[in-house]
PDB file with SEQRES, HELIX, SHEET and CRYST1 records, atoms N, CA, C and O in Angstrom:
SEQRES   1 A   62  MET VAL LYS SER ASP GLY SER ASP LYS GLN HIS ASP THR          
SEQRES   2 A   62  GLU VAL GLU LEU VAL ALA ARG GLU VAL PHE SER SER GLU          
SEQRES   3 A   62  LYS ARG GLU ASP ILE TRP ALA ILE ILE ILE ALA VAL GLY          
SEQRES   4 A   62  ILE PHE PHE LEU SER THR ALA PHE PRO GLU GLN ILE HIS          
SEQRES   5 A   62  ASN PHE PHE THR LYS VAL LEU PHE LEU PHE                      
HELIX    1 AA1 SER A    7  ALA A   46  1                                  40    
HELIX    2 AA2 PRO A   48  ASN A   53  1                                   6    
HELIX    3 AA3 PHE A   54  VAL A   58  3                                   5    
CRYST1    1.000    1.000    1.000  90.00  90.00  90.00 P 1           1          
ATOM      1  N   MET A   1      -0.398 -47.068  -0.916  1.00  0.00           N  
ATOM      2  CA  MET A   1      -0.292 -45.623  -1.036  1.00  0.00           C  
ATOM      3  C   MET A   1      -1.516 -45.042  -1.729  1.00  0.00           C  
ATOM      4  O   MET A   1      -2.171 -45.692  -2.544  1.00  0.00           O  
ATOM      5  N   VAL A   2      -1.792 -43.824  -1.382  1.00  0.00           N  
ATOM      6  CA  VAL A   2      -2.953 -43.152  -1.958  1.00  0.00           C  
ATOM      7  C   VAL A   2      -2.481 -42.307  -3.137  1.00  0.00           C  
ATOM      8  O   VAL A   2      -1.510 -41.557  -3.034  1.00  0.00           O  
ATOM      9  N   LYS A   3      -3.182 -42.443  -4.252  1.00  0.00           N  
ATOM     10  CA  LYS A   3      -2.829 -41.666  -5.428  1.00  0.00           C  
ATOM     11  C   LYS A   3      -3.520 -40.298  -5.342  1.00  0.00           C  
ATOM     12  O   LYS A   3      -4.691 -40.199  -4.976  1.00  0.00           O  
ATOM     13  N   SER A   4      -2.785 -39.277  -5.680  1.00  0.00           N  
ATOM     14  CA  SER A   4      -3.408 -37.943  -5.695  1.00  0.00           C  
ATOM     15  C   SER A   4      -4.026 -37.703  -7.061  1.00  0.00           C  
ATOM     16  O   SER A   4      -3.492 -38.130  -8.085  1.00  0.00           O  
ATOM     17  N   ASP A   5      -5.148 -37.020  -7.061  1.00  0.00           N  
ATOM     18  CA  ASP A   5      -5.863 -36.796  -8.305  1.00  0.00           C  
ATOM     19  C   ASP A   5      -5.534 -35.432  -8.931  1.00  0.00           C  
ATOM     20  O   ASP A   5      -6.147 -35.053  -9.928  1.00  0.00           O  
ATOM     21  N   GLY A   6      -4.594 -34.706  -8.369  1.00  0.00           N  
ATOM     22  CA  GLY A   6      -4.213 -33.416  -8.952  1.00  0.00           C  
ATOM     23  C   GLY A   6      -4.932 -32.250  -8.331  1.00  0.00           C  
ATOM     24  O   GLY A   6      -4.629 -31.103  -8.660  1.00  0.00           O  
ATOM     25  N   SER A   7      -5.893 -32.503  -7.428  1.00  0.00           N  
ATOM     26  CA  SER A   7      -6.626 -31.391  -6.827  1.00  0.00           C  
ATOM     27  C   SER A   7      -5.735 -30.587  -5.882  1.00  0.00           C  
ATOM     28  O   SER A   7      -5.949 -29.389  -5.694  1.00  0.00           O  
ATOM     29  N   ASP A   8      -4.729 -31.248  -5.283  1.00  0.00           N  
ATOM     30  CA  ASP A   8      -3.793 -30.522  -4.420  1.00  0.00           C  
ATOM     31  C   ASP A   8      -2.992 -29.517  -5.237  1.00  0.00           C  
ATOM     32  O   ASP A   8      -2.725 -28.402  -4.790  1.00  0.00           O  
ATOM     33  N   LYS A   9      -2.616 -29.929  -6.432  1.00  0.00           N  
ATOM     34  CA  LYS A   9      -1.845 -29.034  -7.302  1.00  0.00           C  
ATOM     35  C   LYS A   9      -2.699 -27.834  -7.717  1.00  0.00           C  
ATOM     36  O   LYS A   9      -2.205 -26.707  -7.753  1.00  0.00           O  
ATOM     37  N   GLN A  10      -3.954 -28.063  -8.023  1.00  0.00           N  
ATOM     38  CA  GLN A  10      -4.855 -26.977  -8.395  1.00  0.00           C  
ATOM     39  C   GLN A  10      -5.074 -26.060  -7.203  1.00  0.00           C  
ATOM     40  O   GLN A  10      -5.099 -24.839  -7.360  1.00  0.00           O  
ATOM     41  N   HIS A  11      -5.231 -26.621  -6.030  1.00  0.00           N  
ATOM     42  CA  HIS A  11      -5.425 -25.824  -4.826  1.00  0.00           C  
ATOM     43  C   HIS A  11      -4.215 -24.947  -4.548  1.00  0.00           C  
ATOM     44  O   HIS A  11      -4.354 -23.784  -4.167  1.00  0.00           O  
ATOM     45  N   ASP A  12      -3.029 -25.510  -4.741  1.00  0.00           N  
ATOM     46  CA  ASP A  12      -1.799 -24.742  -4.543  1.00  0.00           C  
ATOM     47  C   ASP A  12      -1.735 -23.562  -5.502  1.00  0.00           C  
ATOM     48  O   ASP A  12      -1.329 -22.472  -5.101  1.00  0.00           O  
ATOM     49  N   THR A  13      -2.122 -23.751  -6.746  1.00  0.00           N  
ATOM     50  CA  THR A  13      -2.065 -22.656  -7.719  1.00  0.00           C  
ATOM     51  C   THR A  13      -3.074 -21.577  -7.365  1.00  0.00           C  
ATOM     52  O   THR A  13      -2.800 -20.392  -7.547  1.00  0.00           O  
ATOM     53  N   GLU A  14      -4.251 -21.975  -6.855  1.00  0.00           N  
ATOM     54  CA  GLU A  14      -5.258 -20.986  -6.439  1.00  0.00           C  
ATOM     55  C   GLU A  14      -4.751 -20.172  -5.247  1.00  0.00           C  
ATOM     56  O   GLU A  14      -4.946 -18.957  -5.192  1.00  0.00           O  
ATOM     57  N   VAL A  15      -4.110 -20.835  -4.307  1.00  0.00           N  
ATOM     58  CA  VAL A  15      -3.560 -20.152  -3.147  1.00  0.00           C  
ATOM     59  C   VAL A  15      -2.457 -19.184  -3.591  1.00  0.00           C  
ATOM     60  O   VAL A  15      -2.396 -18.049  -3.120  1.00  0.00           O  
ATOM     61  N   GLU A  16      -1.604 -19.632  -4.483  1.00  0.00           N  
ATOM     62  CA  GLU A  16      -0.536 -18.770  -4.996  1.00  0.00           C  
ATOM     63  C   GLU A  16      -1.110 -17.567  -5.717  1.00  0.00           C  
ATOM     64  O   GLU A  16      -0.583 -16.462  -5.585  1.00  0.00           O  
ATOM     65  N   LEU A  17      -2.170 -17.756  -6.472  1.00  0.00           N  
ATOM     66  CA  LEU A  17      -2.810 -16.653  -7.203  1.00  0.00           C  
ATOM     67  C   LEU A  17      -3.365 -15.618  -6.229  1.00  0.00           C  
ATOM     68  O   LEU A  17      -3.169 -14.417  -6.417  1.00  0.00           O  
ATOM     69  N   VAL A  18      -4.052 -16.077  -5.196  1.00  0.00           N  
ATOM     70  CA  VAL A  18      -4.605 -15.161  -4.194  1.00  0.00           C  
ATOM     71  C   VAL A  18      -3.482 -14.438  -3.463  1.00  0.00           C  
ATOM     72  O   VAL A  18      -3.590 -13.241  -3.196  1.00  0.00           O  
ATOM     73  N   ALA A  19      -2.412 -15.144  -3.137  1.00  0.00           N  
ATOM     74  CA  ALA A  19      -1.280 -14.529  -2.447  1.00  0.00           C  
ATOM     75  C   ALA A  19      -0.648 -13.449  -3.314  1.00  0.00           C  
ATOM     76  O   ALA A  19      -0.301 -12.379  -2.814  1.00  0.00           O  
ATOM     77  N   ARG A  20      -0.496 -13.714  -4.602  1.00  0.00           N  
ATOM     78  CA  ARG A  20       0.078 -12.706  -5.500  1.00  0.00           C  
ATOM     79  C   ARG A  20      -0.816 -11.473  -5.580  1.00  0.00           C  
ATOM     80  O   ARG A  20      -0.310 -10.351  -5.589  1.00  0.00           O  
ATOM     81  N   GLU A  21      -2.136 -11.659  -5.639  1.00  0.00           N  
ATOM     82  CA  GLU A  21      -3.058 -10.522  -5.704  1.00  0.00           C  
ATOM     83  C   GLU A  21      -2.991  -9.683  -4.435  1.00  0.00           C  
ATOM     84  O   GLU A  21      -3.012  -8.454  -4.503  1.00  0.00           O  
ATOM     85  N   VAL A  22      -2.912 -10.334  -3.283  1.00  0.00           N  
ATOM     86  CA  VAL A  22      -2.843  -9.617  -2.013  1.00  0.00           C  
ATOM     87  C   VAL A  22      -1.544  -8.846  -1.919  1.00  0.00           C  
ATOM     88  O   VAL A  22      -1.548  -7.673  -1.543  1.00  0.00           O  
ATOM     89  N   PHE A  23      -0.433  -9.480  -2.253  1.00  0.00           N  
ATOM     90  CA  PHE A  23       0.859  -8.807  -2.149  1.00  0.00           C  
ATOM     91  C   PHE A  23       0.990  -7.682  -3.160  1.00  0.00           C  
ATOM     92  O   PHE A  23       1.622  -6.669  -2.860  1.00  0.00           O  
ATOM     93  N   SER A  24       0.419  -7.825  -4.343  1.00  0.00           N  
ATOM     94  CA  SER A  24       0.498  -6.742  -5.316  1.00  0.00           C  
ATOM     95  C   SER A  24      -0.359  -5.568  -4.849  1.00  0.00           C  
ATOM     96  O   SER A  24      -0.004  -4.415  -5.092  1.00  0.00           O  
ATOM     97  N   SER A  25      -1.469  -5.841  -4.191  1.00  0.00           N  
ATOM     98  CA  SER A  25      -2.307  -4.784  -3.657  1.00  0.00           C  
ATOM     99  C   SER A  25      -1.579  -4.038  -2.553  1.00  0.00           C  
ATOM    100  O   SER A  25      -1.628  -2.809  -2.490  1.00  0.00           O  
ATOM    101  N   GLU A  26      -0.901  -4.778  -1.682  1.00  0.00           N  
ATOM    102  CA  GLU A  26      -0.138  -4.125  -0.605  1.00  0.00           C  
ATOM    103  C   GLU A  26       1.005  -3.309  -1.178  1.00  0.00           C  
ATOM    104  O   GLU A  26       1.299  -2.222  -0.680  1.00  0.00           O  
ATOM    105  N   LYS A  27       1.649  -3.812  -2.209  1.00  0.00           N  
ATOM    106  CA  LYS A  27       2.748  -3.095  -2.844  1.00  0.00           C  
ATOM    107  C   LYS A  27       2.230  -1.808  -3.458  1.00  0.00           C  
ATOM    108  O   LYS A  27       2.884  -0.770  -3.353  1.00  0.00           O  
ATOM    109  N   ARG A  28       1.071  -1.853  -4.097  1.00  0.00           N  
ATOM    110  CA  ARG A  28       0.459  -0.665  -4.693  1.00  0.00           C  
ATOM    111  C   ARG A  28       0.152   0.376  -3.608  1.00  0.00           C  
ATOM    112  O   ARG A  28       0.390   1.567  -3.806  1.00  0.00           O  
ATOM    113  N   GLU A  29      -0.369  -0.068  -2.481  1.00  0.00           N  
ATOM    114  CA  GLU A  29      -0.662   0.845  -1.381  1.00  0.00           C  
ATOM    115  C   GLU A  29       0.620   1.481  -0.842  1.00  0.00           C  
ATOM    116  O   GLU A  29       0.649   2.672  -0.533  1.00  0.00           O  
ATOM    117  N   ASP A  30       1.669   0.679  -0.733  1.00  0.00           N  
ATOM    118  CA  ASP A  30       2.956   1.203  -0.250  1.00  0.00           C  
ATOM    119  C   ASP A  30       3.518   2.251  -1.203  1.00  0.00           C  
ATOM    120  O   ASP A  30       4.053   3.270  -0.766  1.00  0.00           O  
ATOM    121  N   ILE A  31       3.398   2.004  -2.496  1.00  0.00           N  
ATOM    122  CA  ILE A  31       3.910   2.956  -3.485  1.00  0.00           C  
ATOM    123  C   ILE A  31       3.124   4.273  -3.393  1.00  0.00           C  
ATOM    124  O   ILE A  31       3.721   5.348  -3.454  1.00  0.00           O  
ATOM    125  N   TRP A  32       1.804   4.200  -3.249  1.00  0.00           N  
ATOM    126  CA  TRP A  32       1.011   5.418  -3.122  1.00  0.00           C  
ATOM    127  C   TRP A  32       1.340   6.172  -1.840  1.00  0.00           C  
ATOM    128  O   TRP A  32       1.348   7.403  -1.835  1.00  0.00           O  
ATOM    129  N   ALA A  33       1.610   5.458  -0.758  1.00  0.00           N  
ATOM    130  CA  ALA A  33       1.985   6.115   0.498  1.00  0.00           C  
ATOM    131  C   ALA A  33       3.300   6.845   0.353  1.00  0.00           C  
ATOM    132  O   ALA A  33       3.461   7.949   0.873  1.00  0.00           O  
ATOM    133  N   ILE A  34       4.249   6.235  -0.355  1.00  0.00           N  
ATOM    134  CA  ILE A  34       5.543   6.894  -0.583  1.00  0.00           C  
ATOM    135  C   ILE A  34       5.373   8.110  -1.475  1.00  0.00           C  
ATOM    136  O   ILE A  34       5.990   9.145  -1.223  1.00  0.00           O  
ATOM    137  N   ILE A  35       4.555   8.010  -2.509  1.00  0.00           N  
ATOM    138  CA  ILE A  35       4.306   9.157  -3.409  1.00  0.00           C  
ATOM    139  C   ILE A  35       3.688  10.314  -2.633  1.00  0.00           C  
ATOM    140  O   ILE A  35       4.101  11.460  -2.811  1.00  0.00           O  
ATOM    141  N   ILE A  36       2.720  10.042  -1.788  1.00  0.00           N  
ATOM    142  CA  ILE A  36       2.071  11.091  -1.002  1.00  0.00           C  
ATOM    143  C   ILE A  36       3.067  11.717  -0.019  1.00  0.00           C  
ATOM    144  O   ILE A  36       3.087  12.937   0.145  1.00  0.00           O  
ATOM    145  N   ALA A  37       3.881  10.904   0.625  1.00  0.00           N  
ATOM    146  CA  ALA A  37       4.867  11.419   1.580  1.00  0.00           C  
ATOM    147  C   ALA A  37       5.902  12.298   0.880  1.00  0.00           C  
ATOM    148  O   ALA A  37       6.279  13.348   1.401  1.00  0.00           O  
ATOM    149  N   VAL A  38       6.361  11.873  -0.298  1.00  0.00           N  
ATOM    150  CA  VAL A  38       7.332  12.689  -1.037  1.00  0.00           C  
ATOM    151  C   VAL A  38       6.678  13.999  -1.501  1.00  0.00           C  
ATOM    152  O   VAL A  38       7.315  15.052  -1.479  1.00  0.00           O  
ATOM    153  N   GLY A  39       5.428  13.935  -1.915  1.00  0.00           N  
ATOM    154  CA  GLY A  39       4.716  15.152  -2.323  1.00  0.00           C  
ATOM    155  C   GLY A  39       4.591  16.143  -1.175  1.00  0.00           C  
ATOM    156  O   GLY A  39       4.817  17.340  -1.353  1.00  0.00           O  
ATOM    157  N   ILE A  40       4.232  15.643   0.001  1.00  0.00           N  
ATOM    158  CA  ILE A  40       4.130  16.529   1.170  1.00  0.00           C  
ATOM    159  C   ILE A  40       5.491  17.078   1.553  1.00  0.00           C  
ATOM    160  O   ILE A  40       5.599  18.233   1.964  1.00  0.00           O  
ATOM    161  N   PHE A  41       6.536  16.262   1.422  1.00  0.00           N  
ATOM    162  CA  PHE A  41       7.891  16.739   1.728  1.00  0.00           C  
ATOM    163  C   PHE A  41       8.268  17.893   0.813  1.00  0.00           C  
ATOM    164  O   PHE A  41       8.762  18.918   1.284  1.00  0.00           O  
ATOM    165  N   PHE A  42       8.043  17.742  -0.489  1.00  0.00           N  
ATOM    166  CA  PHE A  42       8.398  18.809  -1.432  1.00  0.00           C  
ATOM    167  C   PHE A  42       7.549  20.064  -1.199  1.00  0.00           C  
ATOM    168  O   PHE A  42       8.056  21.184  -1.276  1.00  0.00           O  
ATOM    169  N   LEU A  43       6.266  19.874  -0.916  1.00  0.00           N  
ATOM    170  CA  LEU A  43       5.436  21.041  -0.607  1.00  0.00           C  
ATOM    171  C   LEU A  43       5.876  21.732   0.657  1.00  0.00           C  
ATOM    172  O   LEU A  43       5.850  22.961   0.732  1.00  0.00           O  
ATOM    173  N   SER A  44       6.282  20.965   1.659  1.00  0.00           N  
ATOM    174  CA  SER A  44       6.706  21.595   2.913  1.00  0.00           C  
ATOM    175  C   SER A  44       8.053  22.301   2.779  1.00  0.00           C  
ATOM    176  O   SER A  44       8.331  23.242   3.522  1.00  0.00           O  
ATOM    177  N   THR A  45       8.885  21.863   1.849  1.00  0.00           N  
ATOM    178  CA  THR A  45      10.139  22.589   1.634  1.00  0.00           C  
ATOM    179  C   THR A  45       9.894  23.841   0.803  1.00  0.00           C  
ATOM    180  O   THR A  45      10.593  24.840   0.974  1.00  0.00           O  
ATOM    181  N   ALA A  46       8.917  23.805  -0.089  1.00  0.00           N  
ATOM    182  CA  ALA A  46       8.619  24.979  -0.936  1.00  0.00           C  
ATOM    183  C   ALA A  46       7.773  26.002  -0.194  1.00  0.00           C  
ATOM    184  O   ALA A  46       7.985  27.205  -0.351  1.00  0.00           O  
ATOM    185  N   PHE A  47       6.818  25.547   0.612  1.00  0.00           N  
ATOM    186  CA  PHE A  47       5.896  26.445   1.313  1.00  0.00           C  
ATOM    187  C   PHE A  47       5.809  26.054   2.790  1.00  0.00           C  
ATOM    188  O   PHE A  47       4.772  25.547   3.219  1.00  0.00           O  
ATOM    189  N   PRO A  48       6.839  26.266   3.563  1.00  0.00           N  
ATOM    190  CA  PRO A  48       6.835  25.746   4.944  1.00  0.00           C  
ATOM    191  C   PRO A  48       5.784  26.408   5.831  1.00  0.00           C  
ATOM    192  O   PRO A  48       5.134  25.728   6.625  1.00  0.00           O  
ATOM    193  N   GLU A  49       5.612  27.697   5.711  1.00  0.00           N  
ATOM    194  CA  GLU A  49       4.656  28.387   6.586  1.00  0.00           C  
ATOM    195  C   GLU A  49       3.212  27.982   6.275  1.00  0.00           C  
ATOM    196  O   GLU A  49       2.417  27.779   7.192  1.00  0.00           O  
ATOM    197  N   GLN A  50       2.874  27.864   5.002  1.00  0.00           N  
ATOM    198  CA  GLN A  50       1.524  27.461   4.613  1.00  0.00           C  
ATOM    199  C   GLN A  50       1.222  26.026   5.038  1.00  0.00           C  
ATOM    200  O   GLN A  50       0.117  25.737   5.498  1.00  0.00           O  
ATOM    201  N   ILE A  51       2.175  25.144   4.889  1.00  0.00           N  
ATOM    202  CA  ILE A  51       1.973  23.744   5.284  1.00  0.00           C  
ATOM    203  C   ILE A  51       1.832  23.656   6.807  1.00  0.00           C  
ATOM    204  O   ILE A  51       0.976  22.928   7.311  1.00  0.00           O  
ATOM    205  N   HIS A  52       2.660  24.387   7.528  1.00  0.00           N  
ATOM    206  CA  HIS A  52       2.557  24.389   8.994  1.00  0.00           C  
ATOM    207  C   HIS A  52       1.185  24.931   9.432  1.00  0.00           C  
ATOM    208  O   HIS A  52       0.544  24.379  10.326  1.00  0.00           O  
ATOM    209  N   ASN A  53       0.758  26.003   8.795  1.00  0.00           N  
ATOM    210  CA  ASN A  53      -0.554  26.572   9.107  1.00  0.00           C  
ATOM    211  C   ASN A  53      -1.665  25.566   8.792  1.00  0.00           C  
ATOM    212  O   ASN A  53      -2.613  25.426   9.564  1.00  0.00           O  
ATOM    213  N   PHE A  54      -1.548  24.873   7.664  1.00  0.00           N  
ATOM    214  CA  PHE A  54      -2.564  23.887   7.283  1.00  0.00           C  
ATOM    215  C   PHE A  54      -2.672  22.770   8.312  1.00  0.00           C  
ATOM    216  O   PHE A  54      -3.775  22.390   8.704  1.00  0.00           O  
ATOM    217  N   PHE A  55      -1.528  22.243   8.752  1.00  0.00           N  
ATOM    218  CA  PHE A  55      -1.562  21.127   9.692  1.00  0.00           C  
ATOM    219  C   PHE A  55      -1.918  21.556  11.108  1.00  0.00           C  
ATOM    220  O   PHE A  55      -2.427  20.741  11.878  1.00  0.00           O  
ATOM    221  N   THR A  56      -1.669  22.798  11.474  1.00  0.00           N  
ATOM    222  CA  THR A  56      -2.002  23.229  12.844  1.00  0.00           C  
ATOM    223  C   THR A  56      -3.411  23.797  12.938  1.00  0.00           C  
ATOM    224  O   THR A  56      -4.091  23.576  13.941  1.00  0.00           O  
ATOM    225  N   LYS A  57      -3.865  24.516  11.930  1.00  0.00           N  
ATOM    226  CA  LYS A  57      -5.167  25.173  12.007  1.00  0.00           C  
ATOM    227  C   LYS A  57      -6.287  24.370  11.341  1.00  0.00           C  
ATOM    228  O   LYS A  57      -7.377  24.241  11.898  1.00  0.00           O  
ATOM    229  N   VAL A  58      -6.021  23.842  10.168  1.00  0.00           N  
ATOM    230  CA  VAL A  58      -7.081  23.149   9.409  1.00  0.00           C  
ATOM    231  C   VAL A  58      -7.282  21.740   9.932  1.00  0.00           C  
ATOM    232  O   VAL A  58      -8.418  21.307  10.125  1.00  0.00           O  
ATOM    233  N   LEU A  59      -6.194  21.019  10.164  1.00  0.00           N  
ATOM    234  CA  LEU A  59      -6.295  19.644  10.643  1.00  0.00           C  
ATOM    235  C   LEU A  59      -6.108  19.612  12.152  1.00  0.00           C  
ATOM    236  O   LEU A  59      -5.238  18.908  12.665  1.00  0.00           O  
ATOM    237  N   PHE A  60      -6.922  20.371  12.852  1.00  0.00           N  
ATOM    238  CA  PHE A  60      -6.764  20.483  14.309  1.00  0.00           C  
ATOM    239  C   PHE A  60      -7.127  19.198  15.027  1.00  0.00           C  
ATOM    240  O   PHE A  60      -6.737  19.025  16.181  1.00  0.00           O  
ATOM    241  N   LEU A  61      -7.857  18.286  14.394  1.00  0.00           N  
ATOM    242  CA  LEU A  61      -8.205  17.023  15.049  1.00  0.00           C  
ATOM    243  C   LEU A  61      -7.018  16.086  15.140  1.00  0.00           C  
ATOM    244  O   LEU A  61      -7.000  15.198  15.992  1.00  0.00           O  
ATOM    245  N   PHE A  62      -6.034  16.264  14.287  1.00  0.00           N  
ATOM    246  CA  PHE A  62      -4.883  15.378  14.279  1.00  0.00           C  
ATOM    247  C   PHE A  62      -3.791  15.994  15.090  1.00  0.00           C  
ATOM    248  O   PHE A  62      -2.714  15.412  15.221  1.00  0.00           O  
TER     249      PHE A  62                                                      
END                                                                             
């Protein structure tokens, strides 16, 4: 049998560290997307005509 020198264990921890960083970054992006969506929702309920005008006239490319 071949003895492992522990490099596999170190490699696993590095992979886990990178995976945690990636997933935390995606989670942060998701939270900001939800915050922006909720903000637009509240603005559109408070000022419906202005928001409609903004999205139809100002953002005409979308």
